[in-house]
ZADREN-471862 format. One record per residue: x, y, z of N, C-alpha, C, CB in turn; residue number from 1; residue in three letters. Coordinates in steps of 0.02 Angstrom, whole numbers, plus 50000, padded with zeros to 5 digits. Glycine has a CB too. Layout:
<pt n_px="X" n_py="Y" n_pz="Z" ca_px="X" ca_py="Y" ca_pz="Z" c_px="X" c_py="Y" c_pz="Z" cb_px="X" cb_py="Y" cb_pz="Z" seq="NUM" type="ala"/>
...
This chain:
<pt n_px="50743" n_py="50341" n_pz="49438" ca_px="50812" ca_py="50365" ca_pz="49432" c_px="50843" c_py="50335" c_pz="49369" cb_px="50853" cb_py="50347" cb_pz="49495" seq="1" type="met"/>
<pt n_px="50874" n_py="50376" n_pz="49329" ca_px="50907" ca_py="50354" ca_pz="49268" c_px="50982" c_py="50348" c_pz="49282" cb_px="50894" cb_py="50402" cb_pz="49208" seq="2" type="val"/>
<pt n_px="51010" n_py="50291" n_pz="49265" ca_px="51082" ca_py="50283" ca_pz="49271" c_px="51111" c_py="50279" c_pz="49201" cb_px="51101" cb_py="50221" cb_pz="49314" seq="3" type="thr"/>
<pt n_px="51169" n_py="50305" n_pz="49193" ca_px="51202" ca_py="50306" ca_pz="49129" c_px="51265" c_py="50263" c_pz="49132" cb_px="51220" cb_py="50377" cb_pz="49107" seq="4" type="phe"/>
<pt n_px="51279" n_py="50229" n_pz="49078" ca_px="51341" ca_py="50192" ca_pz="49074" c_px="51398" c_py="50241" c_pz="49064" cb_px="51339" cb_py="50140" cb_pz="49017" seq="5" type="met"/>
<pt n_px="51456" n_py="50223" n_pz="49088" ca_px="51515" ca_py="50262" ca_pz="49075" c_px="51573" c_py="50215" c_pz="49060" cb_px="51532" cb_py="50309" cb_pz="49134" seq="6" type="his"/>
<pt n_px="51621" n_py="50241" n_pz="49026" ca_px="51679" ca_py="50202" ca_pz="49008" c_px="51720" c_py="50188" c_pz="49070" cb_px="51720" cb_py="50239" cb_pz="48953" seq="7" type="phe"/>
<pt n_px="51735" n_py="50126" n_pz="49084" ca_px="51772" ca_py="50108" ca_pz="49145" c_px="51847" c_py="50104" c_pz="49133" cb_px="51747" cb_py="50041" cb_pz="49172" seq="8" type="lys"/>
<pt n_px="51868" n_py="50061" n_pz="49086" ca_px="51939" ca_py="50058" ca_pz="49071" c_px="51950" c_py="50026" c_pz="49002" cb_px="51976" cb_py="50017" cb_pz="49124" seq="9" type="his"/>
<pt n_px="52010" n_py="50035" n_pz="48978" ca_px="52032" ca_py="50006" ca_pz="48915" c_px="52087" c_py="49957" c_pz="48931" cb_px="52057" cb_py="50061" cb_pz="48865" seq="10" type="leu"/>
<pt n_px="52083" n_py="49897" n_pz="48902" ca_px="52134" ca_py="49847" ca_pz="48913" c_px="52178" c_py="49840" c_pz="48852" cb_px="52102" cb_py="49779" cb_pz="48932" seq="11" type="thr"/>
<pt n_px="52243" n_py="49842" n_pz="48862" ca_px="52292" ca_py="49831" ca_pz="48809" c_px="52336" c_py="49772" c_pz="48827" cb_px="52334" cb_py="49895" cb_pz="48796" seq="12" type="leu"/>
<pt n_px="52340" n_py="49724" n_pz="48782" ca_px="52387" ca_py="49668" ca_pz="48793" c_px="52454" c_py="49690" c_pz="48766" cb_px="52362" cb_py="49603" cb_pz="48757" seq="13" type="arg"/>
<pt n_px="52505" n_py="49685" n_pz="48808" ca_px="52570" ca_py="49712" ca_pz="48792" c_px="52624" c_py="49658" c_pz="48793" cb_px="52589" cb_py="49767" cb_pz="48842" seq="14" type="val"/>
<pt n_px="52678" n_py="49672" n_pz="48756" ca_px="52734" ca_py="49625" ca_pz="48753" c_px="52779" c_py="49630" c_pz="48814" cb_px="52775" cb_py="49637" cb_pz="48690" seq="15" type="lys"/>
<pt n_px="52789" n_py="49692" n_pz="48838" ca_px="52835" ca_py="49704" ca_pz="48894" c_px="52800" c_py="49751" c_pz="48943" cb_px="52903" cb_py="49734" cb_pz="48868" seq="16" type="asn"/>
<pt n_px="52779" n_py="49724" n_pz="48999" ca_px="52740" ca_py="49762" ca_pz="49048" c_px="52779" c_py="49822" c_pz="49075" cb_px="52717" cb_py="49717" cb_pz="49105" seq="17" type="leu"/>
<pt n_px="52842" n_py="49812" n_pz="49094" ca_px="52882" ca_py="49866" ca_pz="49123" c_px="52890" c_py="49923" c_pz="49073" cb_px="52951" cb_py="49840" cb_pz="49144" seq="18" type="glu"/>
<pt n_px="52906" n_py="49907" n_pz="49011" ca_px="52915" ca_py="49958" ca_pz="48960" c_px="52850" c_py="49996" c_pz="48948" cb_px="52939" cb_py="49926" cb_pz="48894" seq="19" type="gln"/>
<pt n_px="52794" n_py="49962" n_pz="48946" ca_px="52729" ca_py="49994" ca_pz="48935" c_px="52709" c_py="50038" c_pz="48994" cb_px="52675" cb_py="49942" cb_pz="48922" seq="20" type="ser"/>
<pt n_px="52722" n_py="50015" n_pz="49055" ca_px="52708" ca_py="50056" ca_pz="49114" c_px="52748" c_py="50121" c_pz="49110" cb_px="52724" cb_py="50017" cb_pz="49179" seq="21" type="ile"/>
<pt n_px="52813" n_py="50116" n_pz="49096" ca_px="52855" ca_py="50176" ca_pz="49091" c_px="52827" c_py="50224" c_pz="49038" cb_px="52927" cb_py="50157" cb_pz="49074" seq="22" type="arg"/>
<pt n_px="52808" n_py="50198" n_pz="48980" ca_px="52781" ca_py="50240" ca_pz="48927" c_px="52719" c_py="50277" c_pz="48950" cb_px="52766" cb_py="50199" cb_pz="48865" seq="23" type="phe"/>
<pt n_px="52669" n_py="50240" n_pz="48976" ca_px="52606" ca_py="50272" ca_pz="48994" c_px="52613" c_py="50318" c_pz="49054" cb_px="52554" cb_py="50218" cb_pz="49009" seq="24" type="tyr"/>
<pt n_px="52657" n_py="50301" n_pz="49102" ca_px="52668" ca_py="50348" ca_pz="49157" c_px="52700" c_py="50413" c_pz="49132" cb_px="52714" cb_py="50315" cb_pz="49210" seq="25" type="glu"/>
<pt n_px="52743" n_py="50408" n_pz="49082" ca_px="52776" ca_py="50467" ca_pz="49055" c_px="52729" c_py="50509" c_pz="49012" cb_px="52836" cb_py="50448" cb_pz="49014" seq="26" type="thr"/>
<pt n_px="52697" n_py="50479" n_pz="48963" ca_px="52662" ca_py="50518" ca_pz="48913" c_px="52590" c_py="50536" c_pz="48935" cb_px="52659" cb_py="50479" cb_pz="48848" seq="27" type="ile"/>
<pt n_px="52559" n_py="50497" n_pz="48978" ca_px="52490" ca_py="50513" ca_pz="49000" c_px="52487" c_py="50537" c_pz="49071" cb_px="52446" cb_py="50452" cb_pz="48992" seq="28" type="thr"/>
<pt n_px="52542" n_py="50530" n_pz="49108" ca_px="52547" ca_py="50548" ca_pz="49179" c_px="52499" c_py="50507" c_pz="49223" cb_px="52532" cb_py="50621" cb_pz="49187" seq="29" type="glu"/>
<pt n_px="52476" n_py="50450" n_pz="49198" ca_px="52439" ca_py="50403" ca_pz="49240" c_px="52490" c_py="50365" c_pz="49282" cb_px="52395" cb_py="50354" cb_pz="49197" seq="30" type="leu"/>
<pt n_px="52468" n_py="50339" n_pz="49339" ca_px="52513" ca_py="50300" ca_pz="49382" c_px="52480" c_py="50233" c_pz="49399" cb_px="52530" cb_py="50339" cb_pz="49447" seq="31" type="thr"/>
<pt n_px="52522" n_py="50186" n_pz="49416" ca_px="52498" ca_py="50119" ca_pz="49433" c_px="52459" c_py="50122" c_pz="49498" cb_px="52557" cb_py="50068" cb_pz="49439" seq="32" type="val"/>
<pt n_px="52396" n_py="50100" n_pz="49495" ca_px="52354" ca_py="50098" ca_pz="49555" c_px="52347" c_py="50027" c_pz="49582" cb_px="52285" cb_py="50128" cb_pz="49540" seq="33" type="ser"/>
<pt n_px="52352" n_py="49979" n_pz="49538" ca_px="52348" ca_py="49908" ca_pz="49558" c_px="52393" c_py="49869" c_pz="49511" cb_px="52275" cb_py="49880" cb_pz="49556" seq="34" type="arg"/>
<pt n_px="52425" n_py="49818" n_pz="49539" ca_px="52467" ca_py="49774" ca_pz="49499" c_px="52465" c_py="49705" c_pz="49531" cb_px="52541" cb_py="49800" cb_pz="49493" seq="35" type="arg"/>
<pt n_px="52454" n_py="49654" n_pz="49490" ca_px="52448" ca_py="49587" ca_pz="49518" c_px="52456" c_py="49534" c_pz="49464" cb_px="52381" cb_py="49578" cb_pz="49554" seq="36" type="phe"/>
<pt n_px="52464" n_py="49472" n_pz="49485" ca_px="52468" ca_py="49415" ca_pz="49440" c_px="52403" c_py="49377" c_pz="49444" cb_px="52528" cb_py="49369" cb_pz="49456" seq="37" type="glu"/>
<pt n_px="52382" n_py="49350" n_pz="49387" ca_px="52322" ca_py="49308" ca_pz="49382" c_px="52339" c_py="49251" c_pz="49335" cb_px="52259" cb_py="49349" cb_pz="49356" seq="38" type="ala"/>
<pt n_px="52355" n_py="49194" n_pz="49365" ca_px="52378" ca_py="49138" ca_pz="49324" c_px="52443" c_py="49157" c_pz="49290" cb_px="52324" cb_py="49118" cb_pz="49271" seq="39" type="gly"/>
<pt n_px="52448" n_py="49144" n_pz="49224" ca_px="52509" ca_py="49162" ca_pz="49189" c_px="52514" c_py="49237" c_pz="49172" cb_px="52515" cb_py="49121" cb_pz="49126" seq="40" type="pro"/>
<pt n_px="52461" n_py="49273" n_pz="49183" ca_px="52460" ca_py="49344" ca_pz="49164" c_px="52483" c_py="49389" c_pz="49221" cb_px="52389" cb_py="49364" cb_pz="49143" seq="41" type="ala"/>
<pt n_px="52513" n_py="49446" n_pz="49201" ca_px="52528" ca_py="49499" ca_pz="49249" c_px="52491" c_py="49561" c_pz="49225" cb_px="52606" cb_py="49513" cb_pz="49255" seq="42" type="glu"/>
<pt n_px="52456" n_py="49594" n_pz="49271" ca_px="52415" ca_py="49652" ca_pz="49254" c_px="52436" c_py="49713" c_pz="49293" cb_px="52341" cb_py="49636" cb_pz="49267" seq="43" type="leu"/>
<pt n_px="52426" n_py="49771" n_pz="49262" ca_px="52438" ca_py="49835" ca_pz="49296" c_px="52383" c_py="49883" c_pz="49273" cb_px="52510" cb_py="49864" cb_pz="49280" seq="44" type="ala"/>
<pt n_px="52349" n_py="49913" n_pz="49322" ca_px="52300" ca_py="49965" ca_pz="49308" c_px="52332" c_py="50032" c_pz="49321" cb_px="52235" cb_py="49955" cb_pz="49352" seq="45" type="phe"/>
<pt n_px="52327" n_py="50077" n_pz="49273" ca_px="52352" ca_py="50145" ca_pz="49280" c_px="52294" c_py="50193" c_pz="49281" cb_px="52402" cb_py="50163" cb_pz="49223" seq="46" type="leu"/>
<pt n_px="52297" n_py="50243" n_pz="49325" ca_px="52243" ca_py="50290" ca_pz="49332" c_px="52270" c_py="50359" c_pz="49351" cb_px="52192" cb_py="50266" cb_pz="49385" seq="47" type="thr"/>
<pt n_px="52228" n_py="50410" n_pz="49346" ca_px="52249" ca_py="50477" ca_pz="49367" c_px="52229" c_py="50492" c_pz="49438" cb_px="52221" cb_py="50529" cb_pz="49320" seq="48" type="his"/>
<pt n_px="52205" n_py="50443" n_pz="49475" ca_px="52193" ca_py="50453" ca_pz="49546" c_px="52121" c_py="50443" c_pz="49567" cb_px="52213" cb_py="50521" cb_pz="49565" seq="49" type="gly"/>
<pt n_px="52074" n_py="50471" n_pz="49530" ca_px="52005" ca_py="50463" ca_pz="49551" c_px="51972" c_py="50403" c_pz="49518" cb_px="51965" cb_py="50525" cb_pz="49536" seq="50" type="asp"/>
<pt n_px="52009" n_py="50366" n_pz="49477" ca_px="51983" ca_py="50306" ca_pz="49446" c_px="51941" c_py="50317" c_pz="49384" cb_px="51943" cb_py="50270" cb_pz="49496" seq="51" type="gly"/>
<pt n_px="51931" n_py="50379" n_pz="49365" ca_px="51888" ca_py="50392" ca_pz="49306" c_px="51922" c_py="50370" c_pz="49242" cb_px="51870" cb_py="50465" cb_pz="49302" seq="52" type="glu"/>
<pt n_px="51985" n_py="50386" n_pz="49233" ca_px="52023" ca_py="50366" ca_pz="49174" c_px="52068" c_py="50309" c_pz="49195" cb_px="52064" cb_py="50425" cb_pz="49144" seq="53" type="thr"/>
<pt n_px="52058" n_py="50250" n_pz="49164" ca_px="52099" ca_py="50192" ca_pz="49181" c_px="52121" c_py="50155" c_pz="49118" cb_px="52062" cb_py="50145" cb_pz="49228" seq="54" type="gln"/>
<pt n_px="52183" n_py="50133" n_pz="49119" ca_px="52208" ca_py="50088" ca_pz="49068" c_px="52232" c_py="50026" c_pz="49104" cb_px="52266" cb_py="50122" cb_pz="49025" seq="55" type="ile"/>
<pt n_px="52212" n_py="49969" n_pz="49079" ca_px="52236" ca_py="49905" ca_pz="49105" c_px="52287" c_py="49878" c_pz="49056" cb_px="52177" cb_py="49854" cb_pz="49117" seq="56" type="glu"/>
<pt n_px="52347" n_py="49866" n_pz="49079" ca_px="52398" ca_py="49835" ca_pz="49038" c_px="52403" c_py="49763" c_pz="49061" cb_px="52467" cb_py="49872" cb_pz="49044" seq="57" type="leu"/>
<pt n_px="52401" n_py="49717" n_pz="49013" ca_px="52405" ca_py="49647" ca_pz="49031" c_px="52458" c_py="49613" c_pz="48988" cb_px="52336" cb_py="49612" cb_pz="49022" seq="58" type="ile"/>
<pt n_px="52502" n_py="49577" n_pz="49022" ca_px="52554" ca_py="49539" ca_pz="48987" c_px="52541" c_py="49465" c_pz="49000" cb_px="52626" cb_py="49560" cb_pz="49011" seq="59" type="his"/>
<pt n_px="52534" n_py="49429" n_pz="48946" ca_px="52525" ca_py="49356" ca_pz="48951" c_px="52581" c_py="49326" c_pz="48908" cb_px="52453" cb_py="49333" cb_pz="48927" seq="60" type="ile"/>
<pt n_px="52629" n_py="49294" n_pz="48941" ca_px="52682" ca_py="49262" ca_pz="48901" c_px="52649" c_py="49215" c_pz="48851" cb_px="52733" cb_py="49224" cb_pz="48947" seq="61" type="pro"/>
<pt n_px="52674" n_py="49211" n_pz="48793" ca_px="52645" ca_py="49170" ca_pz="48740" c_px="52579" c_py="49198" c_pz="48714" cb_px="52634" cb_py="49100" cb_pz="48766" seq="62" type="glu"/>
<pt n_px="52554" n_py="49253" n_pz="48742" ca_px="52491" ca_py="49281" ca_pz="48720" c_px="52499" c_py="49331" c_pz="48663" cb_px="52456" cb_py="49315" cb_pz="48778" seq="63" type="gly"/>
<pt n_px="52446" n_py="49341" n_pz="48627" ca_px="52445" ca_py="49388" ca_pz="48572" c_px="52441" c_py="49459" c_pz="48599" cb_px="52386" cb_py="49374" cb_pz="48524" seq="64" type="gln"/>
<pt n_px="52471" n_py="49507" n_pz="48565" ca_px="52466" ca_py="49577" ca_pz="48584" c_px="52430" c_py="49615" c_pz="48529" cb_px="52536" cb_py="49607" cb_pz="48598" seq="65" type="thr"/>
<pt n_px="52400" n_py="49671" n_pz="48547" ca_px="52368" ca_py="49715" ca_pz="48498" c_px="52422" c_py="49751" c_pz="48460" cb_px="52319" cb_py="49765" cb_pz="48533" seq="66" type="phe"/>
<pt n_px="52415" n_py="49756" n_pz="48394" ca_px="52467" ca_py="49786" ca_pz="48353" c_px="52455" c_py="49860" c_pz="48339" cb_px="52472" cb_py="49751" cb_pz="48288" seq="67" type="glu"/>
<pt n_px="52402" n_py="49889" n_pz="48366" ca_px="52393" ca_py="49960" ca_pz="48363" c_px="52368" c_py="49989" c_pz="48298" cb_px="52455" cb_py="49991" cb_pz="48378" seq="68" type="gly"/>
<pt n_px="52348" n_py="49949" n_pz="48251" ca_px="52326" ca_py="49975" ca_pz="48187" c_px="52251" c_py="49991" c_pz="48188" cb_px="52341" cb_py="49925" cb_pz="48132" seq="69" type="lys"/>
<pt n_px="52235" n_py="50050" n_pz="48162" ca_px="52164" ca_py="50066" ca_pz="48152" c_px="52131" c_py="50103" c_pz="48210" cb_px="52127" cb_py="50005" cb_pz="48140" seq="70" type="gly"/>
<pt n_px="52168" n_py="50122" n_pz="48261" ca_px="52138" ca_py="50159" ca_pz="48316" c_px="52190" c_py="50203" c_pz="48350" cb_px="52106" cb_py="50111" cb_pz="48368" seq="71" type="met"/>
<pt n_px="52168" n_py="50250" n_pz="48390" ca_px="52213" ca_py="50288" ca_pz="48432" c_px="52178" c_py="50306" c_pz="48496" cb_px="52240" cb_py="50350" cb_pz="48396" seq="72" type="phe"/>
<pt n_px="52217" n_py="50318" n_pz="48548" ca_px="52191" ca_py="50341" ca_pz="48612" c_px="52205" c_py="50415" c_pz="48617" cb_px="52224" cb_py="50301" cb_pz="48672" seq="73" type="leu"/>
<pt n_px="52157" n_py="50454" n_pz="48640" ca_px="52166" ca_py="50526" ca_pz="48647" c_px="52164" c_py="50546" c_pz="48720" cb_px="52112" cb_py="50564" cb_pz="48607" seq="74" type="cys"/>
<pt n_px="52214" n_py="50585" n_pz="48741" ca_px="52218" ca_py="50611" ca_pz="48809" c_px="52219" c_py="50687" c_pz="48805" cb_px="52280" cb_py="50584" cb_pz="48847" seq="75" type="phe"/>
<pt n_px="52177" n_py="50720" n_pz="48843" ca_px="52175" ca_py="50793" ca_pz="48846" c_px="52230" c_py="50818" c_pz="48892" cb_px="52105" cb_py="50819" cb_pz="48869" seq="76" type="ala"/>
<pt n_px="52262" n_py="50872" n_pz="48873" ca_px="52313" ca_py="50903" ca_pz="48914" c_px="52311" c_py="50979" c_pz="48904" cb_px="52383" cb_py="50875" cb_pz="48897" seq="77" type="thr"/>
<pt n_px="52328" n_py="51015" n_pz="48956" ca_px="52336" ca_py="51087" ca_pz="48949" c_px="52410" c_py="51106" c_pz="48946" cb_px="52301" cb_py="51124" cb_pz="49008" seq="78" type="asp"/>
<pt n_px="52453" n_py="51055" n_pz="48940" ca_px="52526" ca_py="51065" ca_pz="48936" c_px="52554" c_py="51032" c_pz="48873" cb_px="52560" cb_py="51035" cb_pz="48999" seq="79" type="arg"/>
<pt n_px="52522" n_py="51044" n_pz="48816" ca_px="52539" ca_py="51010" ca_pz="48754" c_px="52612" c_py="51022" c_pz="48734" cb_px="52494" cb_py="51033" cb_pz="48699" seq="80" type="leu"/>
<pt n_px="52634" n_py="51084" n_pz="48734" ca_px="52703" ca_py="51099" ca_pz="48712" c_px="52754" c_py="51066" c_pz="48759" cb_px="52715" cb_py="51175" cb_pz="48710" seq="81" type="asp"/>
<pt n_px="52741" n_py="51068" n_pz="48823" ca_px="52786" ca_py="51036" ca_pz="48872" c_px="52789" c_py="50961" c_pz="48862" cb_px="52763" cb_py="51052" cb_pz="48943" seq="82" type="glu"/>
<pt n_px="52731" n_py="50930" n_pz="48850" ca_px="52729" ca_py="50858" ca_pz="48839" c_px="52763" c_py="50839" c_pz="48773" cb_px="52656" cb_py="50832" cb_pz="48840" seq="83" type="met"/>
<pt n_px="52757" n_py="50881" n_pz="48723" ca_px="52790" ca_py="50868" ca_pz="48659" c_px="52866" c_py="50870" c_pz="48669" cb_px="52769" cb_py="50921" cb_pz="48605" seq="84" type="his"/>
<pt n_px="52891" n_py="50919" n_pz="48706" ca_px="52963" ca_py="50923" ca_pz="48720" c_px="52985" c_py="50861" c_pz="48760" cb_px="52980" cb_py="50987" cb_pz="48759" seq="85" type="arg"/>
<pt n_px="52945" n_py="50839" n_pz="48808" ca_px="52961" ca_py="50780" ca_pz="48848" c_px="52965" c_py="50718" c_pz="48802" cb_px="52910" cb_py="50769" cb_pz="48904" seq="86" type="leu"/>
<pt n_px="52917" n_py="50711" n_pz="48757" ca_px="52917" ca_py="50654" ca_pz="48711" c_px="52980" c_py="50656" c_pz="48667" cb_px="52854" cb_py="50654" cb_pz="48667" seq="87" type="ala"/>
<pt n_px="53000" n_py="50715" n_pz="48645" ca_px="53061" ca_py="50722" ca_pz="48606" c_px="53122" c_py="50703" c_pz="48648" cb_px="53068" cb_py="50793" cb_pz="48579" seq="88" type="gln"/>
<pt n_px="53125" n_py="50729" n_pz="48709" ca_px="53182" ca_py="50716" ca_pz="48753" c_px="53189" c_py="50641" c_pz="48767" cb_px="53173" cb_py="50754" cb_pz="48819" seq="89" type="lys"/>
<pt n_px="53132" n_py="50607" n_pz="48775" ca_px="53133" ca_py="50534" ca_pz="48789" c_px="53140" c_py="50492" c_pz="48726" cb_px="53070" cb_py="50514" cb_pz="48826" seq="90" type="arg"/>
<pt n_px="53150" n_py="50527" n_pz="48669" ca_px="53160" ca_py="50494" ca_pz="48604" c_px="53101" c_py="50449" c_pz="48585" cb_px="53224" cb_py="50453" cb_pz="48605" seq="91" type="glu"/>
<pt n_px="53040" n_py="50475" n_pz="48598" ca_px="52979" ca_py="50438" ca_pz="48580" c_px="52954" c_py="50454" c_pz="48510" cb_px="52925" cb_py="50454" cb_pz="48631" seq="92" type="leu"/>
<pt n_px="52992" n_py="50495" n_pz="48474" ca_px="52977" ca_py="50512" ca_pz="48404" c_px="52906" c_py="50539" c_pz="48395" cb_px="52987" cb_py="50451" cb_pz="48362" seq="93" type="asn"/>
<pt n_px="52888" n_py="50593" n_pz="48430" ca_px="52820" ca_py="50621" ca_pz="48421" c_px="52812" c_py="50653" c_pz="48353" cb_px="52805" cb_py="50672" cb_pz="48476" seq="94" type="pro"/>
<pt n_px="52750" n_py="50654" n_pz="48329" ca_px="52735" ca_py="50689" ca_pz="48267" c_px="52742" c_py="50764" c_pz="48280" cb_px="52664" cb_py="50671" cb_pz="48240" seq="95" type="ser"/>
<pt n_px="52745" n_py="50804" n_pz="48227" ca_px="52742" ca_py="50877" ca_pz="48238" c_px="52674" c_py="50895" c_pz="48269" cb_px="52753" cb_py="50915" cb_pz="48172" seq="96" type="pro"/>
<pt n_px="52672" n_py="50950" n_pz="48305" ca_px="52609" ca_py="50974" ca_pz="48333" c_px="52566" c_py="50999" c_pz="48275" cb_px="52621" cb_py="51031" cb_pz="48386" seq="97" type="ile"/>
<pt n_px="52504" n_py="50977" n_pz="48275" ca_px="52456" ca_py="50995" ca_pz="48222" c_px="52407" c_py="51047" c_pz="48250" cb_px="52418" cb_py="50932" cb_pz="48197" seq="98" type="gln"/>
<pt n_px="52385" n_py="51092" n_pz="48207" ca_px="52336" ca_py="51143" ca_pz="48224" c_px="52282" c_py="51141" c_pz="48170" cb_px="52368" cb_py="51215" cb_pz="48229" seq="99" type="asp"/>
<pt n_px="52226" n_py="51103" n_pz="48182" ca_px="52175" ca_py="51095" ca_pz="48130" c_px="52129" c_py="51155" c_pz="48120" cb_px="52134" cb_py="51036" cb_pz="48145" seq="100" type="pro"/>
<pt n_px="52138" n_py="51208" n_pz="48160" ca_px="52098" ca_py="51268" ca_pz="48150" c_px="52032" c_py="51269" c_pz="48188" cb_px="52084" cb_py="51277" cb_pz="48079" seq="101" type="gly"/>
<pt n_px="52022" n_py="51221" n_pz="48232" ca_px="51960" ca_py="51218" ca_pz="48272" c_px="51972" c_py="51237" c_pz="48345" cb_px="51930" cb_py="51149" cb_pz="48268" seq="102" type="asp"/>
<pt n_px="52030" n_py="51266" n_pz="48359" ca_px="52046" ca_py="51286" ca_pz="48427" c_px="52084" c_py="51232" c_pz="48465" cb_px="51984" cb_py="51302" cb_pz="48464" seq="103" type="gly"/>
<pt n_px="52091" n_py="51173" n_pz="48435" ca_px="52129" ca_py="51120" ca_pz="48468" c_px="52198" c_py="51116" c_pz="48436" cb_px="52092" cb_py="51052" cb_pz="48462" seq="104" type="thr"/>
<pt n_px="52243" n_py="51083" n_pz="48471" ca_px="52310" ca_py="51067" ca_pz="48445" c_px="52326" c_py="50997" c_pz="48471" cb_px="52365" cb_py="51120" cb_pz="48467" seq="105" type="arg"/>
<pt n_px="52366" n_py="50960" n_pz="48433" ca_px="52381" ca_py="50891" ca_pz="48454" c_px="52444" c_py="50865" c_pz="48421" cb_px="52322" cb_py="50845" cb_pz="48437" seq="106" type="tyr"/>
<pt n_px="52469" n_py="50810" n_pz="48450" ca_px="52522" ca_py="50771" ca_pz="48418" c_px="52510" c_py="50697" c_pz="48436" cb_px="52593" cb_py="50795" cb_pz="48441" seq="107" type="phe"/>
<pt n_px="52545" n_py="50654" n_pz="48398" ca_px="52540" ca_py="50582" ca_pz="48408" c_px="52608" c_py="50554" c_pz="48428" cb_px="52514" cb_py="50547" cb_pz="48345" seq="108" type="tyr"/>
<pt n_px="52606" n_py="50499" n_pz="48464" ca_px="52665" ca_py="50461" ca_pz="48481" c_px="52642" c_py="50388" c_pz="48485" cb_px="52699" cb_py="50485" cb_pz="48548" seq="109" type="val"/>
<pt n_px="52686" n_py="50341" n_pz="48470" ca_px="52668" ca_py="50270" ca_pz="48474" c_px="52693" c_py="50239" c_pz="48538" cb_px="52697" cb_py="50232" cb_pz="48413" seq="110" type="tyr"/>
<pt n_px="52651" n_py="50196" n_pz="48568" ca_px="52673" ca_py="50160" ca_pz="48627" c_px="52719" c_py="50102" c_pz="48606" cb_px="52612" cb_py="50133" cb_pz="48668" seq="111" type="asp"/>
<pt n_px="52749" n_py="50066" n_pz="48652" ca_px="52796" ca_py="50013" ca_pz="48634" c_px="52767" c_py="49957" c_pz="48591" cb_px="52824" cb_py="49982" cb_pz="48696" seq="112" type="pro"/>
<pt n_px="52700" n_py="49950" n_pz="48590" ca_px="52669" ca_py="49898" ca_pz="48549" c_px="52636" c_py="49927" c_pz="48486" cb_px="52618" cb_py="49861" cb_pz="48589" seq="113" type="asp"/>
<pt n_px="52649" n_py="49990" n_pz="48470" ca_px="52624" ca_py="50019" ca_pz="48409" c_px="52556" c_py="50052" c_pz="48413" cb_px="52621" cb_py="49967" cb_pz="48358" seq="114" type="gly"/>
<pt n_px="52529" n_py="50059" n_pz="48473" ca_px="52465" ca_py="50094" ca_pz="48481" c_px="52478" c_py="50169" c_pz="48476" cb_px="52431" cb_py="50077" cb_pz="48550" seq="115" type="val"/>
<pt n_px="52439" n_py="50202" n_pz="48434" ca_px="52446" ca_py="50274" ca_pz="48425" c_px="52411" c_py="50311" c_pz="48482" cb_px="52416" cb_py="50296" cb_pz="48356" seq="116" type="ser"/>
<pt n_px="52448" n_py="50355" n_pz="48515" ca_px="52423" ca_py="50393" ca_pz="48571" c_px="52425" c_py="50467" c_pz="48552" cb_px="52464" cb_py="50380" cb_pz="48637" seq="117" type="val"/>
<pt n_px="52368" n_py="50500" n_pz="48557" ca_px="52363" ca_py="50571" ca_pz="48540" c_px="52358" c_py="50611" c_pz="48605" cb_px="52302" cb_py="50585" cb_pz="48494" seq="118" type="gln"/>
<pt n_px="52398" n_py="50663" n_pz="48610" ca_px="52390" ca_py="50713" ca_pz="48663" c_px="52362" c_py="50774" c_pz="48630" cb_px="52458" cb_py="50728" cb_pz="48701" seq="119" type="leu"/>
<pt n_px="52308" n_py="50801" n_pz="48658" ca_px="52271" ca_py="50855" ca_pz="48626" c_px="52253" c_py="50909" c_pz="48676" cb_px="52209" cb_py="50829" cb_pz="48591" seq="120" type="arg"/>
<pt n_px="52260" n_py="50971" n_pz="48657" ca_px="52237" ca_py="51026" ca_pz="48698" c_px="52171" c_py="51052" c_pz="48668" cb_px="52290" cb_py="51083" cb_pz="48703" seq="121" type="ser"/>
<pt n_px="52125" n_py="51068" n_pz="48712" ca_px="52059" ca_py="51091" ca_pz="48692" c_px="52049" c_py="51162" c_pz="48717" cb_px="52003" cb_py="51044" cb_pz="48720" seq="122" type="phe"/>
<pt n_px="52009" n_py="51203" n_pz="48681" ca_px="51996" ca_py="51271" ca_pz="48704" c_px="51962" c_py="51270" c_pz="48772" cb_px="51952" cb_py="51310" cb_pz="48653" seq="123" type="pro"/>
<pt n_px="51977" n_py="51320" n_pz="48812" ca_px="51947" ca_py="51323" ca_pz="48879" c_px="51880" c_py="51355" c_pz="48877" cb_px="51992" cb_py="51361" cb_pz="48928" seq="124" type="lys"/>
């Protein structure tokens, strides 16, 4: 039997856990599945329910945070225009919707710590 590795979760160190939770719940529609303290750290795992897509947000007072330069996270959505309007309404300053000519469309928005988050629609 062959087993394959799969991506389990991404961890982001954040400055403000509450603000980051609100952002990711809004823009990715993930929800908090677990939240707890571990020593000086507070952690929150966000998922879409079946555990396949997970983001771990970790706040450590006095700890360093990721500044978001040089990478972006991409989330697939079939409601791109609706999510773009929501990002505008919440004053998240989304980029204009881009159409690269390959059947996809996307826009970017920055999380509270400067991580670039892309929402992208893919052809069916």
